[in-house]
C-alpha positions as CSV (number, residue, x, y, z in Angstrom):
1,M,-11.4,27.9,-43.9
2,L,-13.2,25.5,-41.4
3,M,-14.8,23.5,-44.2
4,K,-11.4,22.9,-45.8
5,S,-10.0,21.6,-42.7
6,I,-12.9,19.3,-42.2
7,A,-12.8,18.1,-45.8
8,A,-8.9,17.6,-45.5
9,G,-9.6,15.5,-42.1
10,L,-12.4,13.3,-43.8
11,A,-10.2,12.8,-47.0
12,G,-7.3,11.6,-44.7
13,T,-9.4,9.3,-42.7
14,A,-11.0,7.8,-45.8
15,L,-7.3,7.1,-47.3
16,L,-6.2,5.3,-43.9
17,A,-9.3,3.2,-44.0
18,T,-8.8,1.9,-47.5
19,V,-5.3,0.9,-46.8
20,A,-6.4,-1.0,-43.7
21,F,-9.2,-2.8,-45.7
22,A,-6.6,-3.5,-48.5
23,Q,-4.5,-5.7,-46.4
24,N,-4.9,-9.4,-46.6
25,P,-4.9,-11.3,-43.4
26,T,-2.1,-13.7,-42.8
27,T,-3.0,-17.3,-43.0
28,T,-1.5,-20.0,-41.0
29,T,-1.3,-23.8,-41.9
30,D,-1.7,-24.7,-38.2
31,K,-5.4,-24.6,-37.5
32,S,-5.3,-25.7,-33.9
33,A,-5.5,-22.9,-31.4
34,P,-2.6,-22.7,-29.0
35,A,-3.3,-24.5,-25.7
36,A,-4.5,-22.1,-23.0
37,S,-2.6,-22.2,-19.7
38,A,-4.8,-23.6,-17.1
39,T,-2.4,-22.8,-14.2
40,T,-2.7,-19.3,-12.5
41,T,-0.1,-18.1,-10.0
42,S,-1.5,-17.2,-6.6
43,A,0.3,-15.0,-4.0
44,S,-1.9,-15.8,-1.0
45,G,-0.5,-14.2,1.9
46,E,1.9,-12.0,0.2
47,W,1.7,-8.0,0.5
48,R,1.7,-5.7,-2.5
49,A,4.4,-3.1,-2.0
50,S,2.2,-0.4,-3.6
51,K,-0.2,-0.7,-0.7
52,M,2.4,-0.4,2.1
53,A,2.6,3.4,1.7
54,G,0.3,4.7,4.2
55,V,0.2,1.9,6.6
56,K,0.2,3.2,10.0
57,V,2.9,2.6,12.6
58,Y,2.2,2.1,16.3
59,N,4.5,1.6,19.2
60,E,4.1,-1.3,21.7
61,A,1.8,0.8,23.8
62,N,-0.6,1.1,20.8
63,E,0.1,4.6,20.3
64,N,-0.1,5.9,16.6
65,I,3.7,7.2,16.0
66,G,3.5,7.7,12.2
67,S,3.0,6.0,8.8
68,I,5.2,4.3,6.2
69,N,5.9,6.6,3.5
70,D,8.3,4.4,1.3
71,L,10.2,1.2,1.3
72,L,13.7,1.3,0.0
73,M,15.4,-1.9,-1.2
74,D,18.8,-3.1,-2.2
75,K,19.9,-4.1,-5.7
76,S,18.8,-7.6,-5.1
77,G,15.2,-6.5,-4.3
78,A,15.4,-7.1,-0.7
79,V,13.8,-4.3,1.4
80,K,16.2,-2.8,3.8
81,I,14.7,0.5,5.0
82,A,11.3,1.8,5.9
83,V,10.8,5.5,5.6
84,I,8.2,6.7,8.2
85,G,6.6,10.1,8.3
86,V,6.2,11.5,11.8
87,G,3.9,14.3,12.8
88,G,2.6,17.1,10.5
89,F,-0.7,17.6,9.0
90,L,-1.8,16.3,5.7
91,G,1.7,16.0,4.7
92,M,2.7,19.5,5.6
93,G,5.6,19.8,8.3
94,E,6.1,15.9,8.3
95,H,9.4,14.6,9.7
96,L,10.8,11.5,7.7
97,V,13.0,9.1,9.3
98,A,14.7,5.9,8.0
99,V,14.3,2.8,10.2
100,P,15.7,-0.6,9.5
101,Y,13.0,-2.9,7.9
102,E,13.7,-5.8,10.1
103,K,12.9,-3.7,13.2
104,L,9.3,-3.2,12.2
105,K,6.9,-6.1,13.3
106,F,3.7,-6.1,10.9
107,V,0.3,-7.1,12.3
108,N,-2.8,-8.1,10.5
109,E,-5.2,-7.6,13.3
110,A,-6.5,-4.2,14.0
111,V,-5.1,-2.1,16.7
112,A,-6.5,-2.8,20.2
113,Y,-8.4,0.1,21.3
114,T,-8.4,0.7,25.1
115,G,-10.6,3.8,25.5
116,T,-14.3,4.4,25.8
117,G,-16.5,5.7,23.0
118,A,-15.9,5.3,19.3
119,N,-12.5,3.8,18.0
120,P,-10.5,6.9,16.7
121,A,-8.8,4.4,14.4
122,N,-12.1,3.2,12.8
123,P,-15.0,5.2,14.2
124,N,-17.4,3.2,12.1
125,A,-16.5,-0.1,13.3
126,K,-18.5,-2.3,15.7
127,P,-16.8,-4.1,18.4
128,A,-16.1,-7.8,17.4
129,A,-14.8,-9.0,20.6
130,T,-13.3,-8.1,24.0
131,T,-10.0,-9.5,24.5
132,T,-7.2,-9.1,26.9
133,T,-4.0,-8.0,25.4
134,G,-0.5,-7.8,26.8
135,A,1.5,-4.9,25.6
136,A,5.3,-5.0,25.8
137,T,5.0,-2.9,29.0
138,G,3.9,-6.2,30.8
139,T,0.7,-4.7,31.7
140,D,-2.8,-6.3,30.8
141,K,-5.3,-4.1,29.3
142,T,-8.9,-4.9,28.4
143,A,-9.4,-3.7,24.9
144,T,-12.0,-4.0,22.0
145,T,-10.5,-5.0,18.7
146,T,-12.1,-5.0,15.3
147,S,-11.7,-7.8,12.8
148,S,-9.6,-7.3,9.7
149,S,-9.6,-9.1,6.4
150,S,-6.6,-11.1,5.6
151,S,-7.4,-10.3,1.6
152,K,-6.4,-6.8,1.7
153,W,-3.0,-7.5,0.3
154,Y,-1.2,-5.4,3.1
155,P,-1.0,-5.6,6.7
156,D,-3.3,-3.6,9.3
157,H,-0.3,-1.7,10.9
158,A,3.2,-2.0,11.9
159,V,4.7,-1.9,15.4
160,F,8.0,-0.1,16.0
161,N,9.5,0.1,19.6
162,A,9.9,3.9,19.9
163,T,7.9,6.8,20.9
164,K,6.7,9.7,18.7
165,D,9.0,12.1,20.3
166,Q,12.0,9.7,19.9
167,L,11.3,9.3,16.1
168,K,11.1,13.1,15.9
169,S,14.5,13.4,17.5
170,M,16.1,11.1,14.9
171,P,18.0,12.6,12.0
172,E,15.7,13.5,9.1
173,F,15.8,11.4,6.1
174,K,16.4,13.3,2.7
175,Y,16.2,11.6,-0.7
176,S,19.6,12.2,-2.4
177,E,19.6,13.4,-5.9
């Protein structure tokens, strides 16, 4: 039975191959090749929407308050809402909230770390510089920052003016079916 199946498969393959070889190539009277487009489109400074999921969200005191789970847009393609995941562990017990997209401020520089020891946001990073940053609280802090690449196609992080507890107390966002 196995030999019959193999023989039938080989015969079918041979028939299909002969049909493909029997076809004549189409000929064209125009021998010149179409002109190749020498222009390319560049999107320097733009962000890829597919890379925005997972971008960390910090408050103005540089405390991690969550991460972007999704971006919702209107029918014209303008992003209107950012869905932020707050709390939880590895996606379990995470509280989703919807915030107006225009309330987020995106930053390309790494978050200023104000503690001693390794930076929890990037423990392998070497300090690039010591700077003085003024958070929204009006206090000056000496912080160590790490450099970030501007060619990542997504911002380093977003800033939203709320605490983690305030986000957790917001109504939970549910996708309607």
